Every structure is written in structure tokens, then in C-alpha cells.
N, C-alpha and C positions, 0 to 999 in steps of 0.2 A: 654627722659622719657615720657612714656604715662600716662596722668592723667585721672582719672575717671570724667565723667560728672557729674554736680550737680544732675541730676535726677538718675543717677547710684548709687551715694553715698546715696541719700535719700531712693531709693528702697532697698538698702542692709542694712538699719538700722533697729535696734530692738526696736520698740516703747514700752514704758511702758503704762499700762492702765491709762487714764487720771485721774481716782480717786486717783492713787498713786501720780500724779503730784500735785494735789489739796492738798493732806495730807502733802505734802513737805513744803507748805507755810501756813498750818494751816486751810484750808478750808474743812469742813465736807463733805464726798461724798454725803450724804443725801440731801445736799443743792444745789448740782449741777443739771443742766438740760442737760442730756447726749444727745449728737448727735452721736451715735455710741460709740466705744470703746475708741477713741482717740481724740475727740472733745467735748467740753461742753460749755454751756452758764453759766455765773455767775450772779445770781440774783442781782438786784440793791441795795437791803437792806443789802448785805454783806459789802458794802463800809463803812469803819469805819473812820469817819472824825477826831476822836481823835488821830488816829494813823498816818494819812497822814503827819502831821507836823514833825514827827520824821524821815521820810525817806529821803535820799539823791537822788535828781532827776539829771540825767545826760543827757544833750541834745547833740545828735550826728548831725552834720552838715557837710559841705564840702566846698572846693574850688570850683570854677566855673567848672562844669563837662564837660567831653567829651560827645558825644552822647551815648556812651555805658554805662555812669554812672561810679562812682569811688568805689562803694562798701560800701555805708553807712549802708545798711541793714546788709550786711555781717560783717561790723565792729561792728555794734550794738549787733548783736547776739553772735559774738565772745567775745566782751567785757562782756556780760552777763556771758558767760562760764568762762572767766578768773577771774571775781570778785568772782564767786562762788568757783573756786579752791582756792582763797585766803580767803575763809571763811566768805565772805560777802553774806548774803541771798539776791539774786538779781533776779529780774523779768525784762525781755525785754518786752516793750510794743510798738507795731507797728501798722502801717495802713494795711488794707486789699488790696490785689492786685486788679486792674482793668484789665478787660479782654482786654481792648484796647491795653495797652503795651504788655501783655501776647502774643497776637496774631499778634502784630505789630513788633516793632523794639527792644524795650528795654528788653523784657522778663519778667519773673515773678518777684515777690518781696518777696521771702521766704529766701533770703540770698543766699549763695553759698559755694561750697566746703564742708569743715568740720565745717562750721558755718551757720547752716540752722535751720529753723523751719520745723516741720513735724507734720502731713502727708503733704508732699510738693504738691502732685498732687491736693488734696482736697483744700488746702489753695489757690492755683492758679486758680482753676476752681470751681467757684460758692460758695465754702466754706459752710457756714451755711445759705446762701440765703439773707444775709443782703443787698447786692447791689440790688438784684431782689426787695426786699421790698421797698428800697429807690426809685427805678425806677417806681414802681407801685404807690407809695405814691405821687411822683411828678406828675405823668401822671393823677391821679385821680383829682388833683387840676386843671390841664389843661382842663380836661374833664368837670369839674364844671363850669370853666370860660366860656368855649364855649357854654355850655348849657344855662348859664344865658343870654349870648349875644343874642342867637337866640329865646328867649321866646317871644310869641306873644304879651305879655303885656309889653314888654320892660325890664323886670327884674329890676336889679339895674341900668340900663341905661348906662352900660360900653361902652365906646367908643373903639371899637375893634383897632383902630389905635394906642391907647396908651398902649396896653397889650404887654408886653415883655417876659411874662412867657412862656418858651418853653418846649416841651416834651424832655425826655432823654432816652438814650439807652446806655448800657455799651459795646460799641464797637467803634472802629475808623471807621467812615463811612462818608466821606466827601459829599457824594450825598445827605445827609440828613441835611446839614447845612441850607439851604434855601429852603422852600417848600411852596406850597399853600394848605390850608385846606378848607374844606367846599364845595368842588365841588360835583355835583350830584343834583343841584336844591334843592327844599324844603326838600328833604330827607337828604341832605348833611349839612345842617345848613348855617352859614354865611360865605361867602368866605373872607379869610384873608391870608396875608403873615406871615409865622412864620418859625420855624425850630426846629432842634434837637440839644441838647448839649449832651456831654458824661456824663454818671451818676455821675462821680466824680466831675463835675463841677455844679451839681445841688445844689441850695440853700438848698434843703432838707438835702443833705449830710453835708453841713456846719452846719446847724441847729442841726442834730443828734449829731455831734461832739463837739458842744459847750453847748448843754443841760445839766442841772444838774440832771434831773429827768423827769418822765412822764408829770407832771404838767407843768414844765418849758418847755418841748418840745411842748406841746399843745399851750401855750402862745406864743412861737417863731413862730410857724406855723401860728397862727391867725395874727401876725403882718406881715406876708408877703404881700408886696405891689404888687397888681395886675394890677392896672392901674386907669385911671380917667374916670368919667362919662362925658358926653356930656357937663355938666355944670362945669367941671374942679374940681369936688369933688373926692378926693382920696378914692380909694376903696382897702380894704385889705381882706385877706382870711377870716378873722373873719366875715366880712360882708356877705360872701357867707355861713357862719356857716360850714366852711370846716374843721376846726382844729380837731374836734373830729374823724371824719372818716379817715383823713389823718394820725393821731396819732395812731389810731387803727391798721392801716397796719404796723406800726412801733413797735408794742408792743414787739416783739422778737428781732428785730434788734437793739433796744436800749441797749440791754444787751451784755456786753463784751464777747468775745470768749477766751477760755483757751485752748492752745495746749502746745507743748513741743519743746525744742531744741533737737539737735542730742545728747546732753550729759545729757538729762533727766532734764533739768531745765525749770521752768515755763515760758511761753510765752503768753501774752495777746495780741490779735489782733483784732482791732475794728475801723471801719470807714476807709475812704480812699480819702479824698479831695486832689487834685493836689496842689503843692505849687506855680506853675507858674499862676494859675488861682483862686486859693482859699487859705485856711490857711495853708494846707500842713502838718497837724498834726493828729494823732490819736485822739480819743475822750477824752474829759475832764473826763468822767466817768471812761474810762479804765485806764487812768493815775492815777487817785485817787484810783481806785481799786488796782492797782499794789503797790501804795504807803501805802495801808492799810496793806499789808502782806509781805512787804519786807524791808530790810535795804537800799538797793539801787534799784532804777528803771532806766533803760536805754531806753530812747525813741529817736526817730529821727525826724528831720524836713526836708522836701523835698528840694532837689537841694542844693544850696549854702547858705552862710550866709546872702546874700542879699535878699533871698526869704523866705524859710521856717524858718530860725532862727529869722529873723526880725519879721515875723508874729507870731512866738511862744512868742517872748517878748512882742510885742505890742498888740497882740489880745489874744491869747491862755492863756497867763499867767494872763492877766487882768481879763478875764472872769472865769478862773479856780481857781484863788486865790492861786497859787503856783509860785515858781520861781526855775529855774534850779540852781544847786550849782556848776556846771562846765559844759563847753563845750568841746566836742571832735571835732576837725576839721580834717576831712578826706582829705588826699592828696595823689597823686600817681605821680610817675615819668612820667608815660605816659601823665597825665593831664598837668604837667609842661611843658613837650615837646610841647604838642598841643598849649598851651598858648604862647609858645616860637616861634611859626611858623611852626611847623612840621605838615604835613598832616597825616590823619589817617593811611594810609597804611604804613607809615615809623615810627610809634610810637614804635615799638619793636627794632628799631636800636639804638645802643648807640649814645648819642648826648649830652654830657655835656654842650655844649655851649647853646643849646635850653633849657635845665633845668634851667640854670642860667637866661636866658632871660624870662622864663615863671614864675620865683619865684615872680615877682611883683604882679601877680594875687593872690597868696597864701598870700603874705604879707598884701594885702588889706583886705583880709578876716580875718587875724590875728588882724588887726586894728579894724575891726568891732566888734570883741569879746570884745575888750577894750571899745568900745562905749556902749556895753550891760553891762558893769561893771562886767563881769564874767570871772573867770580864765579859761584859755585854755590849752588843750593839743593837739598837732598836732599828728594825727596818720598816719604814712606813710604806706599806704596799699601796701604790696610787691607783685609784680608780677614776674614771672620767668624770664621775659626779662630784668628786671633791673640789672644794673651793680653795683659793689661795689663802684666804683668811684662815680657814680651818687648819690647812697644812702647816702654815707659819706658826700658828698658836701652838701646835703640838711639838714642833721643832724647838721653838723657844722654851717650852715648858720642860722638855727633856734636858736641854742645855743647862737650864737653871738648876736642875738636880744633879748636874755633873755626869749626865749619861750621853754616850755618843749615840748619834742618830743619823740616819741616811734616808733619803727618798728613793724607793725601789720602783723602777719602771721596766722591769723585766718582762712583764706581760706584753707591753706595747713595743719594746725596743731591744728585747733580747740582752745579750751580754753588754752592750753598749749603754743600756740603761741601768746597769748594776755595777759600774765601775766605782762609782762613790762608795757604795757599800763595800765592795771588794777591798778597797783601799783601806777603809777603816777596819775591816776584818784582819787583814794582813798585819796591820800595826798591832791590834789586840792580841792576836795569836802568837807573834814573834816576840812580843815583850813579856808574855806570860811565862813564867818559870816554874809554877806549881802544878797541882793537880786538884781535881774536884774534891770537895768535902761532902761525905755522905751525911744525910740528915740524922741517921742513927747508927748505932754499931749493930751488926748482925747478932752479937752476943747478948744484946738487950732481950727482955721478955717480949712476947708477942704483943701484950697489951701496951707496953711502953713503946714499941715501935710504931704501932698504929697511932698512938697519941701524939708521938713526935711529929709525924707527917700531918696529922689533922691540924694540930695547934700551930706548928711553925710554918707549914706550906699553905694550908687552906685558910688559916686564920680563924679556926674554930675556938669556941670557948672551951669545949670539952668533947668527950667521946662517951656515948651511951652504948653498952653491950647488952643486947637482948639475950634472953635465957639460951637460945640455941647457940649463939656465938660463944658463951661462956662454956657450954658443953663442948663445943668444938675446940676451944683452947685446951681443955683437958685432954681431949683426944690427940691434939698435936704433941702435947707432952708425952703421952703414951707412945707416939710413933717416933719420938725423937726428933721432931721438926721445929722445935721451938727456937733454934738458932738460925733459921732460915729468914731471908728478906721478906717483906710484905709487899704484895702487889694489889693495892686497893682498887676495888671496882667501884667507880663513882661516876656520876653524870659529868660529861664534858662541858655542860652549858652553864656551870656555876661553880664557885669555890665551895659551896655547900653541897649537900647530897640532895638538894631540891632544885631541880632544873629551872624553876620559875624565879628563883632568887639571883637576879642580875647584879651587875656592877660589883661593889664590894660589901657583901653582907656582913652584919655585925651580930655579935652574941648568939651565934647558932651553935647547935649541937650536931655532931655527926653521929648517926645511928648505924652501928654494925649489927645487922640481923643474923648473919652466919659467916662462918669462915671455911672456905673450901681448901681441900688439900691438893696441892700440886707437887707432890714429892719428887716426881721425875724431872720437872722443870727446875726444882730447887727453890721453890718459894710457896707462901701460902696466900690465899686470896679472901681477904675480908670484903664482904658484899655489903654495900651501903644503899640506903634509899630503895628505889624501885628498879634497880639494875637487872636487865635481862640479857641472857647470853644467845638469844635467838631474836633478832630484831624483826619487825613486820614491815611490810611495804606501806608507804604513805598513800593517801587517798588518790593522788594523781602520780603513779610511778613514772620515772624517767623512761621505763621500758615501752610505754605505750606510744612514745614519740619516735621510736627507732625502727629502722627498716633496712633492707638490703635488695638491690635490684638485680636483674637477671645477670648483669655482667659481674656482680660480686661487690659493687660499691656500697659502702655502708653509710647511712645517714642517721642523724639524731643522737650519735654518741657524744658525750661531753667529758 
């Protein structure tokens, strides 16, 4: 049977005017800031804190993914459709796609099959310009720093050797990881080594997604640590008086974007930090906006429970003042096989033995949801290559562990294929009366917080801190940042810091090589393994299969 591509399904859909989508959840069309017929910005003043506490927040996470991903966004959108079919006024709130994965290997982030947000091409390609604004804001600060360094009077006296602020670009471009700026003599400024990060890894992105309003945004930008003077005095962005101009570039980007699902339900899409190098969730503003106008809000946290979900519980919930009411844990037969030792080219072949072997990975993620103190429902995302024998084994195994599980068929059937999952989610969320449990207290020391996540959530035997990481911890003490949460940068492909260790690794050590300062965002970033903040393109990038014809019709986008 031939299936339509995600792009073909999206292009064949009939979109409703965005003003009609807004009316559906009670937003006056005159309050919207329209970006054409099918996209709009929602002004910040429409967020209603009195209503936020009445909504049920559903967090979608996953088992450790295969390189292709397991369909968290598709599940999130499909669940929104299913909940609406069951009479629950529901909004899905998601991150914006980065052009890096779109043109790289993973593809877009607008869902798939009959569980998509639309207009799919616009969402995946520039959207409303938020990423461009974040990029320019980041780079303005970089320019102000370099300008101060080269001033004839010495400016603030910043020691260029201590500056770690990098420029950003929303593209996978390994050639820009390490560069030298300032060449060209007096006209070029001061020569120094630096580099580029991808926009999703910018601290400005993290700040935008954790800010409560424009004033809070300015305060956080002002708190960005720039470097030290030659006299070892810490310099922050506020010392450059940069916060006003940088925030000015973000005056539109801070507003959440309203679009729609294929079935005409509301979707708010805003922000896009990666979960392996940042907090991996959409903005606090967008989540609270969705909770102001819905009975249920479905949001997702990037990658597995060891990354996005942990950071949501320990960072996003802490700053946002809300807690999920239930977790949906996405699993697939192919991921279970992958963690059972099967290589990518053989994942579509029946292999119950590998499914059984790989289940240990999913079971650890189920255990993590219990550490978070949240009820969980496993969503088994169905693929055409899955056999009934494999599906039934996973369902029975979960039931034997006392874990709720539902077969998710949102890709093929949209909301109709997600009603079973929606029913279980409603029960879990409406019977839950507590709130999530952080893995650690922010008052703990930096070392203790890292060890808590590594041992409890990753299952590590311990943590090794390399000399630079130890130096960084002393620096954090000096800067007064030891009481901030930790946002650990780690591979998404393993519980360990070695991407090659699949399944459920045993007796491994997490190695922290350095700890970066994100004083503006309000967290610190322990870097483990070989993590990079500027990815490269794969040998065969998705970009080479994309095109646009003379009429403007796009092909090859996924």
C-alpha cells in the first residue's frame, strides 16, 4: 500500500482562517496580530493567570530514540486531536523547528501523517521570523562585546581570553565551530579565537523560553555573563547596557504563534531550544497562554525522559510555576529492537527477541516517571512494519508492570486513532492531585545536583569531573550561581554519555569535562562526552532532496 508523504498530506489539507481557530478557544480576532491568513501572534496581555491553574498539562516524552526519532511531535498533535474528539477543549503547545535538522537528517518538526500542524511549509521554513530575531539579538551582543574590547580607552577592560559568548546561526555548519575573528589589522578589531553555535543552543533562546514577560526578558538578558576584566572582575551584559537593545530585537519574537492542526484544533508554537544542549521545551509564556484558554494542554519535552522531561521537571516547572498532571511516554517497536541490538537497516524485520531485549530501556524510562512523581501512560506509536506478536508482547509486558499503555495510530488515522490514548490520559490527569517531584533541590551544590541526575535518572555508577569542570565549579561559586539548576548537555542516543551504548548500560561513569555559565537563563550547563553546540550535516543531507517549482510548490520537505 502506497502512503502519501507528510508534505502531500499537508498540501492537500483545507486550512481554516486563523481567526476562526482563535474564536474556538475564546480569543477575539481583533486581539490577534495576523501573519497572513493562517498564522498569528498572540499578545502577551491575553495570558490569564487566574485560568492557568484550572488546566491539565500533559507532558509528552519518550524512550531513548533512534536517530530518526520516535514520533513525539506526531503523538503530541494526535493526542490533541483525540482529546478534542472526546470533548476536552485542548491546545497543543510545541517548539518551533530549527533549520538545522530540517535540512540535515531528522527533518522538520511539524508532526507527521494525519497528525500535523499546518501550514507545514511555513512552520518548518522561517515561520514568523522568531529564530532570525533570536539570532540577531545574540549576535548584537557579540558585536557589542567585541566593540568594547577594541576601544582605544580600554572600555570595560574585558580580557578577550575569558569571553565565551559565541555568534549563532540556524544551520548545521561544522566549519564555523571554531574560527578566528578580528583579522585585517586595525580595521578588523582585536584578534581572538571564537566560533558559532546553532541558534537553538543560544542562551538568548533559553532566556526567551524562560522569561515571563518583556521586563523579565530584559532582566535575564542583563544577567548574561560576558567574561572577566584583566582584574578578574565579572562583566555582565548589563555592564555593556546591552539589555534594552537586545530585548528590542525580540519584541515580536516573545509573542507565541497560533496555528492549527489538520483537524482544525489550536496549536501554539513558540521557541525551540534543543534538549541535548538546552532545556528542550517551548516557552513558559506559550504554555501558560495555552493553559489560559484550554481544559487540556499537550506539550512535549525533547528526546527521552533523561533529557527533556528531567529538564522540564527540574528547570521549566520551577521557573514556570506549573506542573504536568501526567506524562505520555512514547515508545516504538523499532526503538525497542534498536536497543535490543538490531541495526537501523534491519529495524523493519520481525524480531520479537530483540524487542524483549530492548524493553529494559523503556522500563528505565518508566521508572524515571515515578521518580518525577507523575502518572505515566505509554504510547506505543504504531508503524506499518510492526507485527501483532511484537505489539501484543509490549502491551502485555507493560500491563504486567502495572503501567497503562495505549496503541497510538495518529500518523495513519489522526485523532480517531488516538482516542484510546486520550481516554487513558484523561483518567490519569484528572485523578492526579499532586505535582511533580524535582530530582534535586536547587539549594544543593552543583556537584550534588549533577550526581543526582546522573545516578537517579541516567542510572550511572558515578560522575567524574575533569580538571576544567572543577575550575568551572569554583568560578560558579565566585559568580554566585551555585544555587541554580543544572541543564546537562548529553547525547540523546544513550542513557550514558557515549552514544554507542544502547539499551540499558550498566556500571558506566558520566564524565563532565566543563561547566558553562548561563547566568541569564538561570542555569548552568555541565558538558558531558563529546557534545557539540554546532552540529554538522550528515553525508546525505535532507536538503539535497528538496526543491521548489516555478509556481512555488515545495517538494522533498519532511
